[in-house]
N, C-alpha and C positions, 0 to 999 in steps of 0.2 A: 684628945679625941677627935676620930674622922668624922666628918658631916656627911651625912646622906639626905638626897631629896630623891621622891619619885615624881616622876613628869610625863606628860602626856602630849600626844602628839597624833596628826593623821596617818603617820608612818612612823618608822623607829628611828629613820634618820632627825624627821621634824621633832620627836619626842627629846632627843638627844641635844639638838640644838636649843632647843627651849631651857632645858637644864641646866646648861654649861654656860647660858647667859645668865641665868640666875647664879650661878656659883662664880660668874666670874671669873673662869677657868678654861684652860684649853684641853684638847680632848686627852692628851697625855698626861693631865692630870686627875685623871678619875677614875675610877674602875666602873663598869659599866655592866648593868645585869639586865638583860633582857625578859620582863614580867608577863608579857603579852604583846603579842603582834596583830597587828593591825587585821580587819577582815571587812572585805566588801563584800556587800552581794545586794540582791534587787529590792529586798523589802526591809533588810535590816545590815547594818555595820556595825564596826566597833572602834575605837581607837588603840594608837600602839600604846605601851606603858613600857616605863625604863626607869629603874632605880642608879642613881648616880651618888656614886662615894669618893669624896675627896681624901686624895691619896696623903699620908704624912709626909714630913720632910726627913728622908734618911741620909745619914751622914756618912755614904757610901760613895767610892770612885765608879768611874764609868767601864773601868775595867771589872770591877768586883761584879757589877750589875750583871753583865754581860754574862757572865758565869751562875751567878747566883739560882737563877730560875730551876736548870734542871738539878742542881743540887738541895736546893727546898724541897722538891718532889721527893727526891728519894729519902731526905732525911723525915718528912712528915707522913709518908706512904710507902707501901710494901717494894723495896727494892726491885730491880730488875738484874743490878750486879749480881746475881747468885753466887756467882764463881769468885766473890770477893769476899774476905771475911769481915773486911771493917767497911760498911759502905759509906763512911765517912773520907776516906779514903781516893773516891772513884775522881777522875779528873773529868777536865770539861770536855776532853777530847773524845771520852767514851762516847758523849752524847750528840755529838756534830755530825751533821747530816743525819739524824735520823729524829724518827717521830714514834710515839709510843701511846698508848691506852693504859689507865687508869684511873679505877674508881669511876669508870663511864665520863672521865676528861681525857680530853686530847692535847696531847702536848707536842711540841715541834724546836727541833734543833739547827737550822742550817751552817754550814761549812763555808769556807772559801771555794769548796769544789762541790758540793753535793748540797741540793735542797731536796726537804724529803716530801715525798707525793702519799696521799692518801687518796683510798678509792670505796666509794661508798656506792652500795646496792639497796635492793627493794627492802622496806622495813626499817631503815636509819635517815635520820636527817642530820645534814649536817651545814650548822650556819658559821660561814666563813665570814668576819665582819660583818655581821650581822644578816648576812643574804646566804638564802640556801645555796647549797652546791650540789651536782649532781655528778656522779661517773665518779674521773679521775682528777685530782689538782693538786697543784702545790701548795705547800704552806709553812709558813715562816713563825720564829719564837713571837715577832710582834702585833702576828694575827690574833683577831678576836676569834676564838675557835670554841663552839657549844657542839655537842653529840646529842640528839634526842631517839629514844628508839620510841618507833611507833608502833600502837597496838593496832589490829583489825579485828573488828566486829561482822559477822555476817548474819544477818535476821533468820528467824525461821521460814522458812518457805512453806507456802501450804495452798490449797484451794479446794472446792468443794464442788461434785460432779454428781448428776443423778443418770441412772442407766436408762434406757430407752422404754422398758415398760415404765417408768416412775417408780418402779418399788421398792427401789434401794438408793441410799445416798449414801457415795464416798465421803469420809476424808483423807486427801492426799496428802501426807508431810514429811518435810524434809527437814530435820530440827539443823539450827544454825549451830555457830562458835565463837569463841571468842581467840584471839590469838596475841598473847601477850609477848614482848620481847624484851631482852634484856643484853645491853653491850659487854660484851667480854673484851676482859684485858687483854692487851697485846704486848709483846717485848719490845723496845726499840729497834726500828728496822728502816733501812731507808725509803723501803715501801710498805705502808701499813695496808690491810686491808681489814675494812671495818667489819668484823663477825658479831652476829648477836646469837643469843640460846632464846629457842621459842617455847612457850608453853602454851597448846590447843586443850581450851575448857570449852564443852558442849554445850550449847544454849537451846532449850525449850521454849519462847517467851509467849508461847499459843495462851491463851486465857480462855477461861470457858464461856465467860462473854463475848470474845470473838466468835466464837463458832457459832453461838445461838443469835449473834445478831446476822451472820451470815446467812442462817439459815431462814431467819425472818423475810431477811430482803430478798431471798428466791422463791419464798412462800411457803416454805416445807413446813407443816405443822403437824402433820401426822407420823405416829411412829419414833419419834424421837428415843434415841439410846442415850441416856442419859451415863450409864457405864462404858463405853465405846468411848464419849467423848472426853470423858476423865481418863483413861489408856492412853489416849491420846496425846494427852496434855504433859504425860512423864514419860513417856516416850524416848528414848536417845539415837533410834536406829530409823530412819526412812519406814514408812510404812505406810498402810492402807486400812480406815477404820469407818465401818457401816452405822454412821451414826443415825441414821433413820432408816426404818423399814416399813413397808407397805401392809396390809394386811388380805392374804391371797381369801378372794371369795370362798365359799363353802360349797359345793356342788349338792345339787339337789339328788334325789335317787329317780333313775328312770323307772319306768311301767313295770309291773313284773307278776308276773302270773303264779298263783299258791295253789299247788298240785295237793290234791287232799287223797291221792291215791297211788298207790305204787305203780311206777311206770316203770321199772327194769325188772330184770330177772334176778331173783333171789341167790340164784347158783349159777356155776357155771356149769358149760358141762365136762365132763368127764371122762378124759380120754383111757380107755382099758389098754393092759399089756400089749394086744396083739396090734396097737393102733388104731382100733375102731374106738367108737363113739358110743357112752352110757347112755341111752335117752330117758331113762327111766326116771329123771329131774324134770320133765315136761311141764309137771303139773306146777310147776314153780313160775309158771309166767305168770303175770296179773293179768287180771280179768275183771269186768267191770258189770255191772246190771242195767237194764234200760231205766232209766228217770234218775238215775245215780246224779248227784253233783261232784264230778271229780274233778274241779276247778276253781279259780275265783281270780279274776281280773282285778290288779289293784292300780291307780292311776299314778301318774309320776309325782312327787312331792318336789316344791320349790326349794332354791338353795337358797343362801345368807350372803347379800351382798359384800363385796371386800371393800378398801381401800386405800388408794396409794398414796405415796408420799405427801401430797399435794393437798390431801383430804378429799381426793373428787373418789365417787363413788365407781368400783366396779362390778357391774352386774355378772352373777354366776353362771357358769355352762347351763343352756337351754336343756333342762331334761325333758326327755322324750317318751311317750307313751309305748306302751307294749301294741305291735302289729298283730293281732289275732288272727287267724284264718279255721275256722269250722270245716275240718274236713266230714270225709263218709261216719254216719251214724253219731253227729255231735251238734250241737245245737247250741246257740248263744241266746241266754232270754234276752227280754226286752230292757233290764235293768244294766245291761252290757258289762255286767259283774259276773254271774255265775255260768260256767260252763255244764251243761247236760248233756250225757249219753242217753241216744234214742235207741239205742241196740247193744243185745251182749256181746261181748266179744274183749280182744285183749286191745288196751291202749296202745296207740302208737305214737311219739309224738317226733317231728321233724323241725329243727332251729336252725336259722340262717341268720344270725346278726340277733335286732331286735324282732327280725319275724318268727313268729312259731304256728307250728299249723298239727292239730293233732285229732287222729281218725279211732274209730273202733273198727280193727280188722276181724274179720271173721275169721274161721278156721275150716278149710276144706282136707277131709281126711279120705284118700283114695286108697281102698285097701288091696285093688288087685293090681294089673301090671298097667301100664299107659299104652297101649296099642291102637291097632284099626278098631278092633271092638269098641275100647272105650272112648276112642278119638284124644284129639288135640284136650289139654287143660288150660284153660286159662282164668284166672279167679282175681277178683279186688281181698285180696289178706293172705294171709298165709295158708300153704298148700305142703299137705304131710301124704309123700307116696310110700305106700307100703311095700309096694311092688316094684318090677322092675320099669324101665323105660325103653322101649323099642325103638330100632330104626327108624329112622325119619319123623319121629314123632314129637312133637312140643311142649313143654311145661312151662306155663307164663305167669308168675306170679307178681302180684304188689307189693308185698309182705316178704318172709322168711317161706325157703323151702327146705323141707327135710327129707333126707331120701334113704328108705331104709335097703331098697338094692340096687345092683347095677345101673348103669346109664350105658347105653350101646347105640352110637351113630347117631343121637338126638341132640336133641337143643333143650336146654334149660335157662330160664331169666329168672331171677329175682328182683326185687327194689332193692333189699337190702341186704339177708345172708343167704349162702347154700350152706348144707350141714350135709354132708355124704358118709354113710356110714359103709358102701360098696366102692366098685370101682368106676374111675371113668373110661372110657374104651370110644375110641375114634369118635368124641363130643365135641360142642361146642358150649361150654357155660360159662354165663355171667352174670354178677350181682354189684349193684348200684347203678340201678338206669337213671334215677334221678341224677345224683351226682355225676354220670359220664353227661348226662345230656348239659346241666348245667356247665360243666368244664367244655363242653364244645360251644355253649352259648357264649360263654366267659372269653372264648381264643375269636369268635366273630366280633362281638364288642371289642375286643382291644382296637383292632384296625376301624372298624367302623366311627369308635368314637373318634381316633385320633384324626380322621380323614373329614371326618365332619366338624371339626376346629378347625381344621387347614381351611376348609370353604368359607367358612362365617370368617376368618383373616381375610381370603380372598376378597370376599362381599364387600366388608368394611373398606378394603382399601380401593376398591375399584370404586364404589358411591362418593368418594372423596374426589376425584379426578376431577378437574374443570370440563371434562368431556360428558360424566356423566350429568342428565337432567334429573333434579327432583320431583317433576311430576312425570315420571316414568313410574315411580314407586305408585301414586293414586290411580293410575289409569288399570296398570298392567299388573302389579304388585312387584316381589323379585323373583320370582317363578322363572322366568325367561333368561333371567340374569345365573340363576341355578345350574339351569339347563344346559347355557351356552359354557359354564366352568365346567361343566361333568363331561360335556363332550370333547371342548379343548385339553381341560388338565386332568381330572380326575375321571380319567376312563373307568377304572377299577370298580367304580363305587356304587354303578346301579348291581355290579354282580354280588358284592359282598350285600346289597342290602335285599337283595334276592334271595341269598342262601341265608341271611337270618331270618327273614320271614318264613321260609321253607322249613327252618329247625324249630321254629318258635310253633309253628302251626302242628306239627311232627309231634310236637313234646307237651302238645294243649292239657292233656289230662293228667301233666304231673306238674305242670307250670302254673301260678297264680296269674288271674287276668291280667295284673298291672303289664307282665310280659305281653301278650294279647294284644293289648292299647297300647303299647309302644311299637309294637311291629308293624301296627297299622298306620299309627301315626308317619313311622318313615315310608313305609310304602306309600302313602297320600303325598308325601312330600314333593315325590316325582313322578307320579302321574300327571298324565297328560289331559285326563277329563276331569282334574278339579281344576276351578280359575280361581285367580285372586285371593286363595287361601292365605298365601304368606305375602302382604303389603308391607310387611318392615321387616326387620332384622330381628326384633324382640320377640316375638313369636317362634322365629330360627334358632334364637339363642336358648330360649325356654325348653326347646328339643334338645340344644345341648346338654343343657344341664341335666335334664331326664335321662340323658343317654351316660352322664359321667354318674349319675347315682346310681342307676343298674348295673353300670361297669363293676363299680365298687363294690355293690350287694353280691356279684357274679365270683367276685374274688373269696367272700366269706366261704369257707368249708360248709356242706350240710352236716348236722348232726343228728341219729348217730351216723358215720359211716358203715361202708358195706364191708363184708368179708365173705371168704370161701374155705371152708375147710372140708378135706375130701383126704381118702388114704392113698389113693392108687389114682395116676393118670397117666393113659396110655396115644400116643397121637391124637393128642387132643388139643383145643383151643380154651385158654383160660382166660377170663378178663374180668378184672374186678378192679372199685375206684379204689378199696381198701387194702388191708393185708389180705396175703393166701397164706395156709396155711397146710402142706401135706404131711401127714403125720403118719403115714404108712409105710410099705415100700419104696414109694417116691415117684418120679416123671422118667418117662419113657418117651422121648421123641415128640417134645410135647412145647407147644408154645404158650408161654406166660406174660401176661402184662396186668403188672397191680400199679396201683396207686399208693398203695403202703409198704410194706415191709412183707417178702418173702422168707418163709423159713421150710425147709425142707429136712427131714428126718433122715430119710431115707437117701436112694443115689438121684443124679441128673444125669441119665445118658441120653445125649442129644438135643436137639431141639433150641428154641430161642428163648430166653427170658429176660424181661426189664422189670426191674423194680423202682420204684420213683423214692423210696426212701431205705434202699439197702437191702442185701442177702444177707443169709448165715445158712449154708448148704453142709450138709454130711459129707457127700463123696461126688464129686465131678467128674466127670466125661468117660471115656470108654477106649479102652487100646484097637481099637477095630477100626478106626479110625470114620466113624461117625463125628460130625463136626458137632461141637457144643459151645454154645455163644453165651454168656453172661453178661448183661450191660445193664451200669446204673449212672446217674447223674453224677459232676466231677466234684459234688460236695459230701458225695455217699461213700460207704465202703462195703467189699467183700471180702466175708468171713467164709473161709472152707476149710474143713478138718483133714479131708484129703483132695488131692486134685491130680488128676493123670494128666501126662504128656498130649499137645494136642489142642487142649483147652483153650479158647480163646477169651478174655475178659477185655470187655470196653468201659472207661470210665471217661464220662465226658465224650472229648473228641479223639482221647487216646486209646490205642489198641494193642494188647500184649499178649502173646500166644507161648503158651508153656513149653518148653523142651524137655522137660524130664519132670516126672511125678515131685510132688512137694506135700509135705502135712503142715497141719496149722499154719494157715495162710491167711493174711490179714491184706488186702490191697488197696491201696488208696493214691489219690492225685494230689501233688507236693503243690508249692505255691507258684513253684516254674513248670506247672503242666507236666510233668511228668510222671509215672505210675513208680513207685515203690512195693515191693515186695515185703511184708516182713515175717 
């Protein structure tokens, strides 16, 4: 029986030498198996271990032994001499100069003219005489050859991130994998390339404890989503999982007004077949009595704080009170809750963002003509004209204007609506004075606000220079510096301020006191009569903030918007901040500008039309050469059921003139800013 021992040493060679000494044999008299290779590390090392088996004496000749190895392999393992019927009849010459792999074991048989080679690549370790070999090497029968397939494991990669708002915690995960390799058999060949078969298995070794521990390290305590964590633990694909979510604050409610009376008409005006308007529904307008409580102001309610993923409180958005202004015929009681009418009339509400103003509009009914005998009519309320309005006469109302007769060579202005039953001839009519005023204020404030910001930026830069003395502020303030900047760099600023002050003063009866106060503050800033008003940039910054707030307020449209409805207009000018509707024969040589949509049921012959919200026309143009121009912004369309040649349309900055008559036209601007006609 063969004798076997196990030997240890600092490396494989040392272990073999110690084993040979114990057995008192030479290296050629034992079979050597490496059990464990040595390992050297910074904190931990291990010894090499080998198993030595003493060979039994064989009664064979040296020549027989030379041939025996490959034949023994062929007899006890699957034969590669597949072309031979009897594997025992193979000759030693069939294996000479070749190497082969069988059952994960590498064999070699050199010849007098050929020494076989083997090539090892990634994933395989070849030990030649107990030493690792890389790349290509020659091997002989007497070499101790050992092949090992290497397994490879890549662990799961993951991390946890928190968004900038601290409201979402994201677990990013890329599952790992394990590659198992198996050495593939290779037929005898002079040059053998060791091949392996790979099996890849996905591994997700992330644990619930790993995630929770990391969340704890980051200080994330609120809104942890256990379900999302569990999904991340079983995923086999890269993914993002929201493992913790903060709680958004619940906003409170802004202040609001509970109206206790009807504020809108119960029915709309009815148009008759001939294009005129039926006024028999006037009685559906709401009205209130003196002393009647018409509304209640409700204060804002507080919201509920939220919480981010770190458990920090998030305050809710500040709720704001309603800004109420009592107009004509209205009083707010001392409790600042009840809104009471002090006059009889029609309640009229104007809203702009959080600001609301309600007035009681009386109604003036003029049963005759407006002429030299009656004089011009100016009224703070609604006006109803039962007769005609003669040349060079004016009707001006803060509310609505109702016209039963013709308007010939006159001027009609309404705060909100104009509703006409007859013709508008050679006249100027306009509706929406408050909206038009606010639009003008908005345009000026846009420039004023921008330049004021630039002035503040310039002041801040100059005060930081070495040449500027801080004591100058204390003695003279910043007004000299402001005046210098205006004189040298912002030369148009004083004229803008002057225009703004003029417009606000002109419309003071329609604007709230806040506008008047602001215009005075702007005017005072650059007045030569005021000394040391602005000693630092703080007050200047406050004025800029105030200007910004009013500019944003001016961007909010007034409600309700204005409108004009008439059946027929000839050689007139119509201006309205809202919609314009011509319900009868149409318009002839009339200029129409409206901030809303223009609708004409009849014909449009000549004139210039501009509508901010697009147009819808029945028939446009004329064959006798009278020019008709229709204009809209670039984002609007022009709809015409019939258009004559010679008619010009303008969409944005692009112009198109029709060369022939067309029907059912829809004109619009493309993204490339070319007009297309459908």
